[in-house]
C-alpha positions in Angstrom: 197.2 3.8 227.1 197.2 7.6 227.5 194.1 9.3 226.2 194.5 11.7 223.3 194.3 15.3 224.6 191.8 17.8 223.3 192.4 21.4 222.4 189.1 22.6 220.9 188.3 26.1 219.7 191.9 26.9 218.9 193.5 28.0 215.7 197.1 27.2 214.7 199.5 28.5 212.1 201.9 25.9 210.7 205.0 27.3 208.9 207.3 25.0 206.9 208.6 25.0 203.4 207.6 21.3 203.0 204.0 20.7 202.1 204.4 17.2 203.5 205.5 18.5 206.9 202.7 21.1 207.0 200.1 18.4 206.2 201.5 16.0 208.7 201.4 18.6 211.5 197.9 19.6 210.3 196.8 16.0 210.7 198.3 15.8 214.2 196.5 19.0 215.2 193.2 17.8 213.8 193.4 14.7 215.9 193.4 16.8 219.1 190.5 19.0 218.0 192.2 22.0 216.5 190.1 22.5 213.4 191.4 25.8 212.2 194.8 25.2 210.8 196.4 27.8 208.7 199.5 27.2 206.7 202.4 29.2 205.2 205.5 28.0 203.3 207.8 30.8 204.5 208.3 33.4 207.2 207.1 36.3 205.1 203.7 34.7 204.3 203.5 33.6 207.9 203.8 37.2 209.2 200.9 38.1 206.9 198.8 35.3 208.2 199.7 36.2 211.8 198.6 39.8 211.2 195.4 38.9 209.4 194.2 35.8 211.4 195.9 36.1 214.8 196.1 32.4 215.4 196.2 31.0 219.0 199.6 29.4 218.4 202.3 29.0 215.8 204.3 25.9 214.9 207.3 27.1 212.9 210.4 25.6 211.2 213.7 27.4 211.7 215.0 26.8 208.2 212.7 28.9 206.0 213.2 30.8 202.7 212.3 34.5 202.1 212.1 35.2 205.8 213.8 32.7 208.1 212.4 31.2 211.3 214.8 33.4 213.3 213.7 36.6 211.5 210.0 35.6 211.9 210.4 35.0 215.7 212.2 38.4 216.1 209.5 40.2 214.2 206.7 38.3 216.0 208.2 39.0 219.4 208.7 42.8 218.9 205.7 44.5 220.6 206.1 47.7 218.6 205.5 46.0 215.2 203.9 42.6 215.9 200.2 42.1 215.7 200.5 39.3 218.3 203.7 39.4 220.3 202.7 36.8 222.9 201.5 34.2 220.5 202.9 30.8 221.6 205.6 29.6 219.2 206.6 26.0 219.0 209.8 25.7 217.0 210.6 22.7 214.8 214.3 21.9 214.2 215.7 19.4 211.8 219.2 19.7 213.5 218.8 20.9 217.1 222.3 22.2 217.6 223.0 23.9 220.9 223.8 27.3 219.4 220.5 27.3 217.4 218.5 26.2 220.5 220.1 28.9 222.6 219.4 31.5 219.9 215.8 30.4 219.6 215.3 30.6 223.3 216.8 34.1 223.5 214.5 35.2 220.8 211.4 34.0 222.7 210.2 30.6 221.5 208.0 28.8 223.9 208.9 25.2 223.0 211.3 23.3 220.7 210.7 20.0 218.9 213.3 18.0 217.0 212.2 16.6 213.7 211.0 14.0 213.1 208.6 14.0 216.1 205.6 11.9 217.1 202.1 13.2 217.7 202.6 12.5 221.4 205.6 14.9 221.4 203.7 17.6 219.7 200.7 17.2 222.0 202.9 17.5 225.1 204.3 20.8 223.8 200.7 22.0 223.0 199.8 21.0 226.6 202.7 23.2 227.9 201.8 26.3 225.8 198.0 26.0 226.2 197.5 24.6 229.7 200.6 25.9 231.4 201.4 29.2 229.7 204.4 31.1 231.1 204.2 34.9 231.6 206.2 37.1 229.3 208.9 39.6 230.1 210.5 42.2 227.9 214.2 41.8 227.3 215.5 44.7 225.2 213.0 45.0 222.4 211.7 41.4 222.5 209.0 39.8 224.6 210.1 36.4 225.8 208.5 33.7 228.0 209.9 33.7 231.5 212.2 30.6 231.9 210.5 27.7 233.6 212.9 27.8 236.6 212.0 31.5 237.3 208.3 31.0 236.8 208.3 28.0 239.3 210.2 30.1 241.8 207.7 32.9 241.5 204.8 30.6 241.9 206.3 29.5 245.3 206.5 33.1 246.6 
């Protein structure tokens, strides 16, 4: 059996309209040592939490009211206005359609998870963004993680 990973001394922001989903993700994060878990039910409140608390990572649903996941990502990745433009963003999708996945990647998400997901799946995405972070590049007005293929090629040079 694979040991449970540990990510101590990190804070996370979980953004989802569903209190149930937020609490489920909170429990998964607590199991890997992330004790400071902030929550927001929509993108507008999440932007406020991002500005005020500057969490180490954000786990965000695409389908949000008031300010959608797409709008949150765009605002969070704009260096001129964002309090934390390089915060790792793990996106949760209930329906991971290709056009939405492509759109999310173009906006600058680090990882994508299809709902429902297991703790192991979440932990593997955490491992990617925490232990193997990718550098960011600016594309137009947005900061985006460099695609894995490019970062691997650069590492070989």
